[in-house]
N, C-alpha and C positions, 0 to 999 in steps of 0.2 A: 912554841908550836910543836905539835906531836909529829913524830915520824911515822909514816905509814908502814904497817907490817907487811913484809914480803913473804908469801906462802912458799914453803920449802917442801920438796918432795925428793924421794930417793930413787935413783936409777937402779933397775933390777940387775943390770949387768955390772956396772962399776961399783955399786953399793955406796956411792957418794951422794950427798945431799946438794941439790941445785935449786935455784928459783924455778917455780912452776913454769914460767914462760920459756925457760931454756930446755924444757923436756917435751916429749910427745907422749900422749896418753893412748894406750891401746885397751880396748874394752871387749869383754866377752859377756854377751847378754842372750839368754835363752839359746845357748849353743852356737851362736853366731859371733864371730870375732871380727872387729873392725877398728879402724883408726878414728879416734875421737878428736876432731880438730877443735871443737868448742870447749872440750874439757869438762862437760857437764852432763854427758849421757848416762843413762841408767846402766847398771851392771858392774861386774867385778873389773876393776881397772888396774893397770900397772903403767909405769913410766920408763921411757928410754931417753937417753941423752940424744940431742940432735947432732949426731956425729956418725959418719959413714963407718968408721972402724967399730963403733959400739953396736950398730945395727948388724954388721956382718958377723960379729962375734955372737950376738944373740941368735942369728940364723944358724951358725955353725954348731953351737951348743944346744940348740932347740930349747932355749930358756922359756919362751912363751908357751910351748907345749907343756912344760913342767908346771908353770904357774897356773894355767887355765885347765890343766888336766884333760886336754883335748888336742886334736891335731890342728895345727895352725898352718894354713897354706902359704906357699911362697909368694902369692899375690900380695899378702899383707906386708911382707918384707920389701917387695918391689915398690909398693905404695909409700912405705916409710922412706926408702932411698930417694924417691921423687920429691918428697917434702923437704928433705935435707938439702 
C-alpha cells in the first residue's frame, strides 16, 4: 500500500518546513491582504506557523510588509492570533 504524500511548506519567519496543515496561509490579491483559511485562494501567498510567538515576531519585524511589498494592517495579525 502506498503512503500518502504530505504537502510541505516553509514558514516565512522560522524558515522551517512544516506540513501544510500546521501552517496558516496569508494572501495578497489585487492589493488586498487577507487570511486564507481554505488554502486555495488566488493571489501571492505565504505561510506562518500556527504559533503565537511566530506571529508576534512577524508583526514586530513587519515580514508580511516586506513579502507583499505593501502595508499590512494590524487587523491581519489580530485575526491570525485569534485563529491560533
